[in-house]
N, C-alpha and C positions, 0 to 999 in steps of 0.2 A: 477493574479493567483486565482484559486478557491479551496475551500475545500468543499467536499460533506457534507452537513449539515442536512442530514435526521435523523441521529442518531449517537451516539458515541462521541468521544472526539475531535470534530471538532474545538472547541474554542482554544485548545492548539496548533493545527496546524496553525490556523490563527495567533496566537501570534508569533510563530516561523518564519513564512514567513514574517510577518511584521518586526520582529527584523532583518531579513536579507535584508530588504530594498524593499521588494516586496509589491505591492498593492494587498492585499489579501481580497477576498470576499467569503461569504458563498454561496453555490450553492444548490438550492432546486428544481429549475424548469428548463425545457429544454432551455428557452430563456436565463437564467443565464449561463447555461453550454456553450451555443453558443458564449458567450462573453469573455471566458477565454482562455488563451494560455497554460494552464496546470492545472491539478486537483490532489488534494490529496484526497484519500479515507481513512478515519481515522479508528482507532480501534473502536470496539463496539461489537455488536452481528451480525454476518454475516447473520443469518436467518432473523432477524428483518430488517436488511438493505436491504436484497433481497426483502422482502415483501413490504417495504415502497417504494423501487425504482420502483416496478411495480404499486403500488397504485397511486403514484404521477406522473406516466407517464415518469419516468426517465430511466428505464431499456434499452429500445431500443435506445434512444439518447446517452446513455453512451456507448453502444456497437458500435454504429456508430462512435462516437468520437474516441474510441480506434482504430477502423478499419482505420480511417482517419489519424492516427498517433499522436493524441493528447498525449503529455507527461502526464503520470499518475503515481503517487507514492502511493502505498497501504501499510499501516502498519497494522499488525495483521489481523483483520477482513477485512481490505482493501486488503491485500494479498490474502485472500480467495476469495474475490469478483473478483479479477483479474485472478485467476487461471482458466485454461481451464477445470480442473476436481477436484472435491472434493471427496476424498476417502470415507469419512464417513458423507456425507451430510444428512440432514433430508429429509424425503420424499417430493419431489417436489421442493427442494432447487435448485435455479439457480444461476449462476454467470454471470458477464459481459464477462469474458474470455479475452483472448489476450495474457496471459503469458502461454507459453508451459510448464506447470508444473502441477503436481498433489499435492494437499495439504491434510493434515489431521488436522481437527479441534481439539482444546484443547489437543494437542499431549503430553503436559507435565503434564496434570492433571487439576484440578480445581483451583479456586482462591487461596487456601491455598498452592498450589504447585508453585506459582509464584516465580521467582528467578531473580538474576542479575549476569552477568558475563562479563568479558572483552573478546572482539572478534577482531581478526585480520581481517581487510578488506583492502587488498592491493590496490583496485581500488580507494579508497578515500584517501589513504596515511595517514601519521602521526601515532600517537600512536594508540593502540587498542581502539575500540569503547566500551564504557560501555553500554551494552545491557540489557534492562529491559524487561523481559518476563512475561506477565500477561495473564493467560489462553491462551497461544499462540499456533498457528498452527506450523506445520513443513512441509517442502517440501519433500514429499516422492519420487517424480520422477522429474528429470530435463530433459525436452525434448531437442531435437537437436537444437531448436531455442533459448533456454534460456541458461543463464550462471549462475552458482552458484558463488556468490561474497562474501558470508559469511557462514562459516562452523564451527560448534562447535567442540570441541576436540574429541568428540565421532563420528564425521563424519556426523552428521545430518545437513542438509542445512537449513539455517535460513534467507538468503538474496539472492535475484536473480535479474537479469537484462536481459532485452531483448529489444533492440532498444530504444524506447522512454519510455519503461515501467520499473518500479523499484518496488520491493516489499521486505518488511522486516517482519519477524515474531515478531519482538520486537518493542518497542516504543521509538524512539529517541526524540520525542516531550516532554517527561517527564524528559529529562536530559538537560544538558547545551551543549551538543555536537550536532551541527546542520549540520554536514558534509553531511549526506544523503539528507537533505533538500536542501543544497547548490548544490549538484549534480543534484537533480531534477530541480532546478531553471536553471541550465546550459542547461539542455535538453529543458526546456520550452522556454528559450531565443532563442535557435537555431531553434526551431519550429516556433516561431513568426517571425523570420527574413527570413524564407524561401520564 
């Protein structure tokens, strides 16, 4: 398993995947991407991540990998990177795309507006997920190809799934609840055995 390690909290994701028994490696170059059966795109700054992915020649290989069905899990900025459309992107901001959604960056406000809540996510079963939102995006539109799997009490969509892609506006890697990562690993194992 790989974690995109251009920017953001990639170390935390590497630790979670390792704790779940996966061999997890940082991914910074196209040849490293080609060797993994799944990829996590961490939280961080989506605009910086976009610029770095282009600078380091990763943008097109990432798009091609998503198009080829590589399982990818994006958290926070990673969700923005996977979205087909960013409602309030900066001029020239690009995404990898693949998720048939529109997202809004920093939808809940700045750093001081970060919050935590319990979220029912029936597709992963068990008790509610304790969701940590840090300068988080929100999914404004869920297209026909994607499915909302996590919704706040006020109706805002904060977790989506589409085939081998998974995205959350929150950060499971900073909690002790690894069910989203486990769901991602199931997708990656299915992909590698095809």
